[in-house]
N, C-alpha and C positions, 0 to 999 in steps of 0.2 A: 497576491495569489490566494485563492480560496478553494476549499474543498469541504466535503462532509464526511464525518465519521459516525459509525454506530458504536456506542458504548453500552454494552449489555442490552443491545436491541433498540436503544433510544438514539435518534438522530441528533447530531450536534454540528452546527455550521462553524467552520474554522477559517479564519483569515489571518495570514501572516502579514502583520503591519510593518515590521522591520526585523532585520536579523542581527544588527550590530548597534551598540556594543553588546546588548543581550537580546535574545529572541522576545519579541512582543507579539503575542497572539490575541486575537479577538475571538472568543468562543461564545456563541449565542449572544453576541452583543456586549459582552463584558471583557475587558482587557486584562491579560495576565502577562507578567514578565517572568521569563524562564531563563535561569542561568545554569549552565552546564559546567561543573567543576572538573569534568573529565571522567573517564571510565572508572567505575567502581570495582569492576571485576567481570568475569565471564557471565554474560546474561544479566548483569546487575546494572541498574541505572541509578545515578545519584544526581538529583536536580535540586535547585532552589526555585520554588514557585511563589512569587509575591512574598519573598522573605522567609518562607517556610521550607525547611530542609526535608526532602522526600527521597526515600530509597525504595526502589522497586525491582522486582525480578521480572524478566521478560522471556517468553518462549513463543516461537512462531510455529504455526501449523495450519494447514488447510485454509489459507487465505485470511487467517485471523491472527491476532497477537493476544496472547494471554498475559496479563499484567497482574502481578501479585503485589499489593501495596496495603499497608495498614491492616494486615490480617485478612484481607478480602481479595478474591480473584475477579478481575474484570476482563471481559472479552471485547476487544477493539478490532474493528475492520472498516475498510473504506466503504462508504455508502455506494450501492450500485444504482447509479442514476440512469442506467440504460445506455449512456453514451450517445444518444441521439434519438430523433423521433422516427426515423425510418424503420419500416418493418419489411425490408426487401428480401429477407430470407437468404441473403448472400453472405459475404464474409463478415465475421464478427471481429472488430478491431479492439485490441487491448491497448489502451492509451495510458501514458504515465500520469498518475494523479498529482505529481509534483516533480520538480527536478531531482535528479539523483544519479546513481551509478548502478550498473548491473553487477551483482555479486556472483550469481550462479544461474546457469540456464539448465532447466530441468527437463525440457522437451525439445524435440527436433522436428523439422518439417517432415510431413508424411506420417507422423506418429498420431495414433488415435488417442483421444483424451476424453474423460468424462467430466461433467460439471464438477468443479472443485479440485480437480487435479492440479498440482503445482506446475506452472509454466516457467516462471522466473522468480529469483529472489533479488530484490533491489534494496539499495540503501539510500535513505533520504533523511536529512537532518539527524544523522547518527543513529537512526533506527532502521533495522532491517525488516522488510515486509515481503511475504511470499504472495505473488500475484497468481491467481488461480484461473482456470478455464471458466468462462462465464456460462458455458453450455457444452453439451456433448458435441464432439466433432473431430476433425482432423486438423492438425497444425499445418496451415498453409505457408506460414512464414514466421521466422523469428527475425525481427527487423533490427536487432541490436546484437552486439558481441559482448562476451564477458569482459568486465572492467571498463566498458564504454560508458561515458556519461551521456545524459539525455535531458531534455527540457520538458516542462509541463505540457501535457497533451500530445507529446510525441508518440507515434505508433510504435509499440514495442513488439507486438505479435498479432498475427491474424489467424483466425480459425475458419474453416469451412464447416457449415452445419452438418450434423450426422447424416441427414437424408441426402444432401448434395454430394457428400464425400463417397457415398456408395455408388453413385452413377458413373 
């Protein structure tokens, strides 16, 4: 499974090579082994990355994760790849960037949202991520329920663009 993240605005290609016995990630062509010794506390992550112990604080907001590590704050978000080549002006589909579970639903069908408004909070690989509206519009469908698990690329929500929702 592969996806792209933006770290402080710089795109990085991530591929999950294996999950067991430890997570093996290929990031921009280089392999990293990540061991998770368990939760360190509320919002705190404790990991071992290639033998180096790392503790970080995480806070979610507006489609991004703020990670505080080694005295610096980093902004991490999923890269917006557009989700497809079509420019049909129809529904926008919000798809799962990776397998996970729905933690919280922030919007309901018929609700108007602005670009960046939170739609869902998901958990994947023990990290919670807020998925936000990719553009202004009206929620046409929330295709998952709270606590439901989902697969990569599964449709999680659909939006009707602002101009079509007014008609």
